[in-house]
PDB file of N, CA, C and O in Angstrom:
ATOM      1  N   MET A   1     -28.167 -29.689  -3.971  1.00  0.00           N
ATOM      2  CA  MET A   1     -29.550 -30.696  -3.223  1.00  0.00           C
ATOM      3  C   MET A   1     -29.775 -31.768  -4.317  1.00  0.00           C
ATOM      4  O   MET A   1     -30.226 -31.467  -5.422  1.00  0.00           O
ATOM      5  N   LYS A   2     -29.477 -32.900  -4.003  1.00  0.00           N
ATOM      6  CA  LYS A   2     -29.984 -34.584  -4.947  1.00  0.00           C
ATOM      7  C   LYS A   2     -31.788 -33.965  -5.259  1.00  0.00           C
ATOM      8  O   LYS A   2     -32.469 -33.239  -4.535  1.00  0.00           O
ATOM      9  N   THR A   3     -32.141 -34.598  -6.610  1.00  0.00           N
ATOM     10  CA  THR A   3     -32.972 -34.404  -6.942  1.00  0.00           C
ATOM     11  C   THR A   3     -33.645 -35.375  -7.060  1.00  0.00           C
ATOM     12  O   THR A   3     -34.801 -35.592  -6.699  1.00  0.00           O
ATOM     13  N   SER A   4     -32.577 -36.278  -7.819  1.00  0.00           N
ATOM     14  CA  SER A   4     -33.302 -37.861  -8.324  1.00  0.00           C
ATOM     15  C   SER A   4     -33.027 -38.826  -7.261  1.00  0.00           C
ATOM     16  O   SER A   4     -32.170 -38.514  -6.435  1.00  0.00           O
ATOM     17  N   ILE A   5     -33.740 -40.176  -7.135  1.00  0.00           N
ATOM     18  CA  ILE A   5     -33.643 -41.186  -6.244  1.00  0.00           C
ATOM     19  C   ILE A   5     -32.411 -42.040  -7.227  1.00  0.00           C
ATOM     20  O   ILE A   5     -32.378 -41.875  -8.446  1.00  0.00           O
ATOM     21  N   ASP A   6     -31.874 -42.540  -6.830  1.00  0.00           N
ATOM     22  CA  ASP A   6     -30.638 -43.588  -7.561  1.00  0.00           C
ATOM     23  C   ASP A   6     -31.013 -44.928  -7.249  1.00  0.00           C
ATOM     24  O   ASP A   6     -31.174 -45.253  -6.072  1.00  0.00           O
ATOM     25  N   TYR A   7     -31.187 -45.828  -8.288  1.00  0.00           N
ATOM     26  CA  TYR A   7     -30.949 -47.470  -7.502  1.00  0.00           C
ATOM     27  C   TYR A   7     -30.599 -48.479  -8.225  1.00  0.00           C
ATOM     28  O   TYR A   7     -30.464 -48.402  -9.447  1.00  0.00           O
ATOM     29  N   ILE A   8     -30.382 -49.726  -7.418  1.00  0.00           N
ATOM     30  CA  ILE A   8     -29.603 -50.379  -8.165  1.00  0.00           C
ATOM     31  C   ILE A   8     -31.041 -51.479  -8.143  1.00  0.00           C
ATOM     32  O   ILE A   8     -31.659 -51.809  -7.131  1.00  0.00           O
ATOM     33  N   ASP A   9     -31.333 -51.903  -9.559  1.00  0.00           N
ATOM     34  CA  ASP A   9     -31.513 -53.102  -9.708  1.00  0.00           C
ATOM     35  C   ASP A   9     -31.565 -54.909  -9.732  1.00  0.00           C
ATOM     36  O   ASP A   9     -31.937 -55.433 -10.782  1.00  0.00           O
ATOM     37  N   LEU A  10     -31.367 -55.370  -9.119  1.00  0.00           N
ATOM     38  CA  LEU A  10     -31.504 -56.547  -9.127  1.00  0.00           C
ATOM     39  C   LEU A  10     -31.970 -57.678  -9.627  1.00  0.00           C
ATOM     40  O   LEU A  10     -32.994 -58.013  -9.031  1.00  0.00           O
ATOM     41  N   PHE A  11     -31.519 -58.750 -10.849  1.00  0.00           N
ATOM     42  CA  PHE A  11     -32.608 -59.921 -11.333  1.00  0.00           C
ATOM     43  C   PHE A  11     -32.865 -59.583 -12.660  1.00  0.00           C
ATOM     44  O   PHE A  11     -33.550 -60.387 -13.292  1.00  0.00           O
ATOM     45  N   SER A  12     -32.501 -58.646 -13.191  1.00  0.00           N
ATOM     46  CA  SER A  12     -33.010 -57.249 -14.078  1.00  0.00           C
ATOM     47  C   SER A  12     -33.216 -58.233 -15.832  1.00  0.00           C
ATOM     48  O   SER A  12     -34.100 -57.671 -16.479  1.00  0.00           O
ATOM     49  N   GLY A  13     -33.038 -58.597 -16.062  1.00  0.00           N
ATOM     50  CA  GLY A  13     -33.778 -59.981 -17.125  1.00  0.00           C
ATOM     51  C   GLY A  13     -32.851 -58.732 -18.185  1.00  0.00           C
ATOM     52  O   GLY A  13     -31.658 -58.448 -18.289  1.00  0.00           O
ATOM     53  N   VAL A  14     -34.030 -58.263 -18.798  1.00  0.00           N
ATOM     54  CA  VAL A  14     -33.919 -57.289 -20.121  1.00  0.00           C
ATOM     55  C   VAL A  14     -34.511 -56.017 -19.516  1.00  0.00           C
ATOM     56  O   VAL A  14     -35.328 -55.465 -20.253  1.00  0.00           O
ATOM     57  N   GLY A  15     -34.313 -55.501 -18.488  1.00  0.00           N
ATOM     58  CA  GLY A  15     -34.668 -54.209 -18.320  1.00  0.00           C
ATOM     59  C   GLY A  15     -36.247 -53.055 -18.418  1.00  0.00           C
ATOM     60  O   GLY A  15     -36.572 -51.934 -18.810  1.00  0.00           O
ATOM     61  N   GLY A  16     -36.858 -54.354 -17.723  1.00  0.00           N
ATOM     62  CA  GLY A  16     -38.548 -54.254 -17.917  1.00  0.00           C
ATOM     63  C   GLY A  16     -38.662 -53.003 -16.829  1.00  0.00           C
ATOM     64  O   GLY A  16     -39.137 -51.878 -16.986  1.00  0.00           O
ATOM     65  N   VAL A  17     -38.048 -53.622 -15.668  1.00  0.00           N
ATOM     66  CA  VAL A  17     -38.266 -52.709 -14.708  1.00  0.00           C
ATOM     67  C   VAL A  17     -38.029 -51.975 -14.141  1.00  0.00           C
ATOM     68  O   VAL A  17     -38.640 -51.407 -13.236  1.00  0.00           O
ATOM     69  N   ARG A  18     -36.573 -51.765 -14.793  1.00  0.00           N
ATOM     70  CA  ARG A  18     -35.895 -49.710 -15.237  1.00  0.00           C
ATOM     71  C   ARG A  18     -36.564 -49.308 -16.370  1.00  0.00           C
ATOM     72  O   ARG A  18     -36.842 -48.109 -16.389  1.00  0.00           O
ATOM     73  N   LEU A  19     -36.774 -49.714 -16.957  1.00  0.00           N
ATOM     74  CA  LEU A  19     -37.196 -49.351 -18.151  1.00  0.00           C
ATOM     75  C   LEU A  19     -38.594 -48.274 -17.281  1.00  0.00           C
ATOM     76  O   LEU A  19     -38.739 -47.054 -17.355  1.00  0.00           O
ATOM     77  N   ALA A  20     -39.415 -49.266 -16.529  1.00  0.00           N
ATOM     78  CA  ALA A  20     -40.192 -48.655 -16.101  1.00  0.00           C
ATOM     79  C   ALA A  20     -40.143 -47.365 -14.501  1.00  0.00           C
ATOM     80  O   ALA A  20     -41.072 -46.626 -14.175  1.00  0.00           O
ATOM     81  N   ALA A  21     -39.007 -47.461 -13.916  1.00  0.00           N
ATOM     82  CA  ALA A  21     -38.355 -46.838 -12.891  1.00  0.00           C
ATOM     83  C   ALA A  21     -37.627 -45.792 -13.684  1.00  0.00           C
ATOM     84  O   ALA A  21     -36.992 -45.060 -12.926  1.00  0.00           O
ATOM     85  N   ASP A  22     -37.531 -45.548 -14.643  1.00  0.00           N
ATOM     86  CA  ASP A  22     -36.765 -44.889 -15.606  1.00  0.00           C
ATOM     87  C   ASP A  22     -37.403 -43.946 -15.646  1.00  0.00           C
ATOM     88  O   ASP A  22     -36.916 -42.950 -15.111  1.00  0.00           O
ATOM     89  N   ALA A  23     -38.516 -43.849 -16.170  1.00  0.00           N
ATOM     90  CA  ALA A  23     -39.981 -43.292 -16.548  1.00  0.00           C
ATOM     91  C   ALA A  23     -40.655 -42.592 -15.660  1.00  0.00           C
ATOM     92  O   ALA A  23     -41.366 -41.634 -15.962  1.00  0.00           O
ATOM     93  N   GLU A  24     -40.521 -42.919 -14.774  1.00  0.00           N
ATOM     94  CA  GLU A  24     -40.905 -41.856 -13.673  1.00  0.00           C
ATOM     95  C   GLU A  24     -39.690 -41.523 -12.533  1.00  0.00           C
ATOM     96  O   GLU A  24     -39.535 -41.575 -11.313  1.00  0.00           O
ATOM     97  N   GLY A  25     -39.119 -41.237 -13.457  1.00  0.00           N
ATOM     98  CA  GLY A  25     -37.818 -40.102 -12.861  1.00  0.00           C
ATOM     99  C   GLY A  25     -36.572 -40.837 -12.121  1.00  0.00           C
ATOM    100  O   GLY A  25     -35.619 -40.067 -12.001  1.00  0.00           O
ATOM    101  N   LEU A  26     -36.317 -42.286 -11.533  1.00  0.00           N
ATOM    102  CA  LEU A  26     -35.125 -42.549 -10.612  1.00  0.00           C
ATOM    103  C   LEU A  26     -34.205 -42.509 -11.746  1.00  0.00           C
ATOM    104  O   LEU A  26     -34.360 -42.311 -12.952  1.00  0.00           O
ATOM    105  N   HIS A  27     -32.878 -42.836 -10.755  1.00  0.00           N
ATOM    106  CA  HIS A  27     -31.546 -42.967 -12.081  1.00  0.00           C
ATOM    107  C   HIS A  27     -30.966 -44.183 -11.134  1.00  0.00           C
ATOM    108  O   HIS A  27     -30.768 -44.086  -9.923  1.00  0.00           O
ATOM    109  N   CYS A  28     -30.676 -45.662 -12.163  1.00  0.00           N
ATOM    110  CA  CYS A  28     -30.400 -46.641 -11.534  1.00  0.00           C
ATOM    111  C   CYS A  28     -28.601 -46.736 -11.976  1.00  0.00           C
ATOM    112  O   CYS A  28     -28.012 -46.618 -13.050  1.00  0.00           O
ATOM    113  N   VAL A  29     -28.160 -46.995 -10.622  1.00  0.00           N
ATOM    114  CA  VAL A  29     -26.840 -47.187 -11.074  1.00  0.00           C
ATOM    115  C   VAL A  29     -25.960 -47.739 -11.123  1.00  0.00           C
ATOM    116  O   VAL A  29     -24.793 -47.399 -11.318  1.00  0.00           O
ATOM    117  N   GLN A  30     -26.749 -49.340 -10.826  1.00  0.00           N
ATOM    118  CA  GLN A  30     -25.921 -51.076 -11.331  1.00  0.00           C
ATOM    119  C   GLN A  30     -27.253 -51.582 -11.811  1.00  0.00           C
ATOM    120  O   GLN A  30     -28.173 -51.517 -10.995  1.00  0.00           O
ATOM    121  N   SER A  31     -27.354 -51.778 -12.283  1.00  0.00           N
ATOM    122  CA  SER A  31     -27.938 -53.579 -12.987  1.00  0.00           C
ATOM    123  C   SER A  31     -27.594 -54.745 -12.601  1.00  0.00           C
ATOM    124  O   SER A  31     -26.382 -54.855 -12.790  1.00  0.00           O
ATOM    125  N   VAL A  32     -28.064 -55.754 -12.120  1.00  0.00           N
ATOM    126  CA  VAL A  32     -26.930 -56.672 -12.017  1.00  0.00           C
ATOM    127  C   VAL A  32     -28.179 -58.461 -12.881  1.00  0.00           C
ATOM    128  O   VAL A  32     -29.252 -58.763 -12.360  1.00  0.00           O
ATOM    129  N   GLU A  33     -27.858 -58.895 -13.573  1.00  0.00           N
ATOM    130  CA  GLU A  33     -28.228 -60.179 -14.067  1.00  0.00           C
ATOM    131  C   GLU A  33     -27.193 -60.948 -14.931  1.00  0.00           C
ATOM    132  O   GLU A  33     -26.707 -60.635 -16.019  1.00  0.00           O
ATOM    133  N   ARG A  34     -27.017 -61.887 -14.260  1.00  0.00           N
ATOM    134  CA  ARG A  34     -26.625 -63.489 -14.342  1.00  0.00           C
ATOM    135  C   ARG A  34     -26.347 -64.286 -15.813  1.00  0.00           C
ATOM    136  O   ARG A  34     -25.406 -64.822 -16.399  1.00  0.00           O
ATOM    137  N   ASP A  35     -27.998 -63.970 -16.050  1.00  0.00           N
ATOM    138  CA  ASP A  35     -28.089 -63.930 -17.916  1.00  0.00           C
ATOM    139  C   ASP A  35     -27.061 -63.608 -18.425  1.00  0.00           C
ATOM    140  O   ASP A  35     -26.557 -62.793 -17.652  1.00  0.00           O
ATOM    141  N   ARG A  36     -26.249 -63.788 -19.502  1.00  0.00           N
ATOM    142  CA  ARG A  36     -25.573 -63.434 -20.062  1.00  0.00           C
ATOM    143  C   ARG A  36     -25.753 -62.741 -22.014  1.00  0.00           C
ATOM    144  O   ARG A  36     -25.106 -62.011 -22.764  1.00  0.00           O
ATOM    145  N   HIS A  37     -27.112 -63.597 -22.067  1.00  0.00           N
ATOM    146  CA  HIS A  37     -28.007 -63.414 -23.041  1.00  0.00           C
ATOM    147  C   HIS A  37     -28.934 -62.340 -22.655  1.00  0.00           C
ATOM    148  O   HIS A  37     -29.529 -61.836 -23.608  1.00  0.00           O
ATOM    149  N   CYS A  38     -29.158 -61.946 -21.686  1.00  0.00           N
ATOM    150  CA  CYS A  38     -30.593 -61.122 -21.068  1.00  0.00           C
ATOM    151  C   CYS A  38     -29.492 -59.453 -20.954  1.00  0.00           C
ATOM    152  O   CYS A  38     -29.944 -58.431 -21.470  1.00  0.00           O
ATOM    153  N   ALA A  39     -28.412 -59.433 -20.397  1.00  0.00           N
ATOM    154  CA  ALA A  39     -27.377 -58.270 -20.199  1.00  0.00           C
ATOM    155  C   ALA A  39     -27.515 -57.901 -22.082  1.00  0.00           C
ATOM    156  O   ALA A  39     -27.862 -56.856 -22.632  1.00  0.00           O
ATOM    157  N   ALA A  40     -27.273 -58.648 -22.422  1.00  0.00           N
ATOM    158  CA  ALA A  40     -26.920 -58.909 -23.935  1.00  0.00           C
ATOM    159  C   ALA A  40     -28.252 -57.366 -24.577  1.00  0.00           C
ATOM    160  O   ALA A  40     -28.003 -56.284 -25.109  1.00  0.00           O
ATOM    161  N   VAL A  41     -29.640 -58.047 -24.158  1.00  0.00           N
ATOM    162  CA  VAL A  41     -30.405 -57.612 -24.910  1.00  0.00           C
ATOM    163  C   VAL A  41     -30.795 -56.077 -24.168  1.00  0.00           C
ATOM    164  O   VAL A  41     -31.338 -55.112 -24.705  1.00  0.00           O
ATOM    165  N   GLN A  42     -30.425 -56.190 -23.068  1.00  0.00           N
ATOM    166  CA  GLN A  42     -31.090 -55.208 -22.230  1.00  0.00           C
ATOM    167  C   GLN A  42     -29.706 -54.338 -22.649  1.00  0.00           C
ATOM    168  O   GLN A  42     -30.131 -53.477 -23.420  1.00  0.00           O
ATOM    169  N   GLU A  43     -27.923 -54.118 -22.470  1.00  0.00           N
ATOM    170  CA  GLU A  43     -26.747 -53.826 -23.197  1.00  0.00           C
ATOM    171  C   GLU A  43     -28.147 -52.526 -24.945  1.00  0.00           C
ATOM    172  O   GLU A  43     -28.731 -51.443 -24.990  1.00  0.00           O
ATOM    173  N   GLN A  44     -27.970 -53.409 -25.629  1.00  0.00           N
ATOM    174  CA  GLN A  44     -29.093 -53.029 -27.203  1.00  0.00           C
ATOM    175  C   GLN A  44     -29.746 -52.393 -26.498  1.00  0.00           C
ATOM    176  O   GLN A  44     -29.080 -51.389 -26.246  1.00  0.00           O
ATOM    177  N   ASN A  45     -31.087 -52.327 -25.778  1.00  0.00           N
ATOM    178  CA  ASN A  45     -31.886 -51.817 -25.530  1.00  0.00           C
ATOM    179  C   ASN A  45     -31.322 -50.615 -24.290  1.00  0.00           C
ATOM    180  O   ASN A  45     -32.200 -49.838 -24.668  1.00  0.00           O
ATOM    181  N   LEU A  46     -31.084 -50.345 -23.907  1.00  0.00           N
ATOM    182  CA  LEU A  46     -30.773 -49.670 -22.299  1.00  0.00           C
ATOM    183  C   LEU A  46     -29.274 -48.947 -22.729  1.00  0.00           C
ATOM    184  O   LEU A  46     -28.840 -48.303 -21.773  1.00  0.00           O
ATOM    185  N   GLY A  47     -28.450 -48.899 -23.837  1.00  0.00           N
ATOM    186  CA  GLY A  47     -27.329 -48.434 -23.965  1.00  0.00           C
ATOM    187  C   GLY A  47     -26.196 -48.831 -22.633  1.00  0.00           C
ATOM    188  O   GLY A  47     -24.976 -48.670 -22.645  1.00  0.00           O
ATOM    189  N   GLU A  48     -26.820 -49.241 -21.821  1.00  0.00           N
ATOM    190  CA  GLU A  48     -25.534 -50.103 -20.759  1.00  0.00           C
ATOM    191  C   GLU A  48     -25.657 -51.257 -20.458  1.00  0.00           C
ATOM    192  O   GLU A  48     -26.775 -51.772 -20.451  1.00  0.00           O
ATOM    193  N   ARG A  49     -24.717 -51.841 -20.184  1.00  0.00           N
ATOM    194  CA  ARG A  49     -24.427 -54.011 -19.819  1.00  0.00           C
ATOM    195  C   ARG A  49     -24.362 -54.129 -18.537  1.00  0.00           C
ATOM    196  O   ARG A  49     -23.345 -53.583 -18.108  1.00  0.00           O
ATOM    197  N   PRO A  50     -25.221 -54.768 -17.458  1.00  0.00           N
ATOM    198  CA  PRO A  50     -25.635 -54.639 -16.912  1.00  0.00           C
ATOM    199  C   PRO A  50     -24.036 -55.450 -16.162  1.00  0.00           C
ATOM    200  O   PRO A  50     -22.983 -55.950 -16.558  1.00  0.00           O
ATOM    201  N   LEU A  51     -24.532 -55.241 -15.270  1.00  0.00           N
ATOM    202  CA  LEU A  51     -22.946 -56.310 -14.481  1.00  0.00           C
ATOM    203  C   LEU A  51     -24.147 -57.760 -14.227  1.00  0.00           C
ATOM    204  O   LEU A  51     -25.313 -57.934 -13.872  1.00  0.00           O
ATOM    205  N   VAL A  52     -22.471 -58.890 -14.855  1.00  0.00           N
ATOM    206  CA  VAL A  52     -22.954 -59.802 -15.194  1.00  0.00           C
ATOM    207  C   VAL A  52     -22.207 -61.016 -14.698  1.00  0.00           C
ATOM    208  O   VAL A  52     -21.203 -61.599 -15.108  1.00  0.00           O
ATOM    209  N   ILE A  53     -23.319 -61.276 -13.315  1.00  0.00           N
ATOM    210  CA  ILE A  53     -23.183 -61.642 -12.172  1.00  0.00           C
ATOM    211  C   ILE A  53     -23.629 -62.270 -11.316  1.00  0.00           C
ATOM    212  O   ILE A  53     -24.166 -61.429 -10.595  1.00  0.00           O
ATOM    213  N   ASP A  54     -23.848 -63.664 -10.689  1.00  0.00           N
ATOM    214  CA  ASP A  54     -24.656 -64.560  -9.818  1.00  0.00           C
ATOM    215  C   ASP A  54     -24.945 -63.206  -8.768  1.00  0.00           C
ATOM    216  O   ASP A  54     -23.987 -62.528  -8.397  1.00  0.00           O
ATOM    217  N   ILE A  55     -25.940 -62.976  -8.457  1.00  0.00           N
ATOM    218  CA  ILE A  55     -26.003 -62.235  -7.383  1.00  0.00           C
ATOM    219  C   ILE A  55     -25.292 -63.020  -6.330  1.00  0.00           C
ATOM    220  O   ILE A  55     -24.481 -62.145  -6.026  1.00  0.00           O
ATOM    221  N   GLN A  56     -24.995 -64.027  -5.546  1.00  0.00           N
ATOM    222  CA  GLN A  56     -24.777 -64.439  -4.570  1.00  0.00           C
ATOM    223  C   GLN A  56     -23.245 -64.116  -4.763  1.00  0.00           C
ATOM    224  O   GLN A  56     -22.808 -64.878  -3.901  1.00  0.00           O
ATOM    225  N   GLU A  57     -22.399 -63.657  -5.171  1.00  0.00           N
ATOM    226  CA  GLU A  57     -21.496 -63.658  -5.865  1.00  0.00           C
ATOM    227  C   GLU A  57     -20.359 -62.228  -5.707  1.00  0.00           C
ATOM    228  O   GLU A  57     -19.128 -62.236  -5.683  1.00  0.00           O
ATOM    229  N   LEU A  58     -21.468 -60.889  -5.601  1.00  0.00           N
ATOM    230  CA  LEU A  58     -21.827 -59.586  -5.509  1.00  0.00           C
ATOM    231  C   LEU A  58     -20.533 -59.254  -4.221  1.00  0.00           C
ATOM    232  O   LEU A  58     -20.792 -59.432  -3.031  1.00  0.00           O
ATOM    233  N   ALA A  59     -19.403 -58.846  -4.614  1.00  0.00           N
ATOM    234  CA  ALA A  59     -18.557 -57.984  -3.049  1.00  0.00           C
ATOM    235  C   ALA A  59     -19.315 -56.826  -2.834  1.00  0.00           C
ATOM    236  O   ALA A  59     -20.252 -56.417  -3.519  1.00  0.00           O
ATOM    237  N   ASP A  60     -18.880 -56.383  -1.926  1.00  0.00           N
ATOM    238  CA  ASP A  60     -19.918 -55.174  -1.063  1.00  0.00           C
ATOM    239  C   ASP A  60     -19.182 -54.045  -2.257  1.00  0.00           C
ATOM    240  O   ASP A  60     -19.987 -53.228  -2.706  1.00  0.00           O
ATOM    241  N   ALA A  61     -17.589 -53.932  -2.848  1.00  0.00           N
ATOM    242  CA  ALA A  61     -17.308 -53.323  -3.331  1.00  0.00           C
ATOM    243  C   ALA A  61     -17.570 -53.140  -4.672  1.00  0.00           C
ATOM    244  O   ALA A  61     -16.809 -52.439  -5.338  1.00  0.00           O
ATOM    245  N   ASP A  62     -19.298 -54.083  -5.560  1.00  0.00           N
ATOM    246  CA  ASP A  62     -19.870 -54.488  -6.059  1.00  0.00           C
ATOM    247  C   ASP A  62     -20.683 -53.373  -6.480  1.00  0.00           C
ATOM    248  O   ASP A  62     -21.060 -53.114  -7.622  1.00  0.00           O
ATOM    249  N   ILE A  63     -21.016 -52.428  -4.858  1.00  0.00           N
ATOM    250  CA  ILE A  63     -22.778 -51.974  -4.953  1.00  0.00           C
ATOM    251  C   ILE A  63     -22.679 -51.047  -4.708  1.00  0.00           C
ATOM    252  O   ILE A  63     -22.359 -50.793  -3.547  1.00  0.00           O
ATOM    253  N   PRO A  64     -22.892 -49.993  -5.644  1.00  0.00           N
ATOM    254  CA  PRO A  64     -22.393 -48.573  -5.645  1.00  0.00           C
ATOM    255  C   PRO A  64     -23.213 -48.185  -4.575  1.00  0.00           C
ATOM    256  O   PRO A  64     -23.804 -49.190  -4.179  1.00  0.00           O
ATOM    257  N   ALA A  65     -23.500 -47.267  -3.970  1.00  0.00           N
ATOM    258  CA  ALA A  65     -24.400 -46.413  -3.081  1.00  0.00           C
ATOM    259  C   ALA A  65     -25.165 -45.932  -3.217  1.00  0.00           C
ATOM    260  O   ALA A  65     -24.947 -44.726  -3.101  1.00  0.00           O
ATOM    261  N   ALA A  66     -26.743 -46.308  -3.574  1.00  0.00           N
ATOM    262  CA  ALA A  66     -28.408 -46.439  -3.845  1.00  0.00           C
ATOM    263  C   ALA A  66     -28.622 -45.655  -2.794  1.00  0.00           C
ATOM    264  O   ALA A  66     -27.830 -45.271  -1.934  1.00  0.00           O
ATOM    265  N   ASP A  67     -30.233 -45.362  -2.993  1.00  0.00           N
ATOM    266  CA  ASP A  67     -30.772 -44.503  -1.977  1.00  0.00           C
ATOM    267  C   ASP A  67     -32.623 -45.712  -1.956  1.00  0.00           C
ATOM    268  O   ASP A  67     -33.696 -45.439  -1.418  1.00  0.00           O
ATOM    269  N   LEU A  68     -32.204 -47.011  -2.810  1.00  0.00           N
ATOM    270  CA  LEU A  68     -33.151 -47.802  -3.842  1.00  0.00           C
ATOM    271  C   LEU A  68     -32.870 -49.150  -3.849  1.00  0.00           C
ATOM    272  O   LEU A  68     -31.961 -49.395  -4.641  1.00  0.00           O
ATOM    273  N   VAL A  69     -33.423 -50.420  -3.102  1.00  0.00           N
ATOM    274  CA  VAL A  69     -33.138 -51.644  -4.122  1.00  0.00           C
ATOM    275  C   VAL A  69     -34.304 -52.244  -4.782  1.00  0.00           C
ATOM    276  O   VAL A  69     -35.217 -52.506  -3.999  1.00  0.00           O
ATOM    277  N   VAL A  70     -34.582 -52.623  -6.414  1.00  0.00           N
ATOM    278  CA  VAL A  70     -35.376 -52.925  -7.391  1.00  0.00           C
ATOM    279  C   VAL A  70     -34.987 -54.404  -7.259  1.00  0.00           C
ATOM    280  O   VAL A  70     -33.910 -54.819  -6.832  1.00  0.00           O
ATOM    281  N   ALA A  71     -36.195 -55.259  -7.762  1.00  0.00           N
ATOM    282  CA  ALA A  71     -35.283 -56.220  -7.644  1.00  0.00           C
ATOM    283  C   ALA A  71     -36.631 -56.894  -8.525  1.00  0.00           C
ATOM    284  O   ALA A  71     -37.587 -56.118  -8.545  1.00  0.00           O
ATOM    285  N   THR A  72     -36.850 -58.140  -9.215  1.00  0.00           N
ATOM    286  CA  THR A  72     -38.049 -58.914  -9.423  1.00  0.00           C
ATOM    287  C   THR A  72     -37.278 -60.115  -9.163  1.00  0.00           C
ATOM    288  O   THR A  72     -36.075 -60.374  -9.198  1.00  0.00           O
ATOM    289  N   PRO A  73     -38.439 -60.840  -8.863  1.00  0.00           N
ATOM    290  CA  PRO A  73     -38.213 -62.562  -9.087  1.00  0.00           C
ATOM    291  C   PRO A  73     -37.462 -63.513 -10.056  1.00  0.00           C
ATOM    292  O   PRO A  73     -37.927 -63.552 -11.195  1.00  0.00           O
ATOM    293  N   PRO A  74     -36.488 -64.207  -9.822  1.00  0.00           N
ATOM    294  CA  PRO A  74     -35.562 -64.802 -11.098  1.00  0.00           C
ATOM    295  C   PRO A  74     -36.844 -65.524 -11.599  1.00  0.00           C
ATOM    296  O   PRO A  74     -37.665 -66.027 -10.832  1.00  0.00           O
ATOM    297  N   CYS A  75     -36.949 -65.533 -13.025  1.00  0.00           N
ATOM    298  CA  CYS A  75     -37.470 -66.116 -13.969  1.00  0.00           C
ATOM    299  C   CYS A  75     -37.511 -67.612 -13.498  1.00  0.00           C
ATOM    300  O   CYS A  75     -36.709 -67.831 -12.590  1.00  0.00           O
ATOM    301  N   GLN A  76     -38.268 -68.717 -13.907  1.00  0.00           N
ATOM    302  CA  GLN A  76     -38.293 -70.364 -14.158  1.00  0.00           C
ATOM    303  C   GLN A  76     -38.383 -70.708 -15.095  1.00  0.00           C
ATOM    304  O   GLN A  76     -38.567 -69.697 -15.773  1.00  0.00           O
ATOM    305  N   PRO A  77     -38.387 -71.497 -15.686  1.00  0.00           N
ATOM    306  CA  PRO A  77     -38.776 -72.105 -16.720  1.00  0.00           C
ATOM    307  C   PRO A  77     -39.669 -73.743 -16.176  1.00  0.00           C
ATOM    308  O   PRO A  77     -39.090 -74.692 -15.647  1.00  0.00           O
ATOM    309  N   PHE A  78     -40.958 -73.683 -16.455  1.00  0.00           N
ATOM    310  CA  PHE A  78     -42.099 -74.864 -15.791  1.00  0.00           C
ATOM    311  C   PHE A  78     -42.961 -75.458 -16.858  1.00  0.00           C
ATOM    312  O   PHE A  78     -43.812 -76.300 -16.568  1.00  0.00           O
TER     313      PHE A  78
END
């Protein structure tokens, strides 16, 4: 019997949403972030490097099975 909820983290930035989701017992199966600098921070803080790709370029093969998708709005410089 499966005991955790698997999720995919889109527009993952430096991993803030992932920290919150993981703290609630969810299990991240894939993070996706197009900014390589954000991905490097996430790797340093969480020990895993997200998939560094533009979301529009994701292929079906890049997306693992998951129960939930979480996403934050992409940051915009104003």
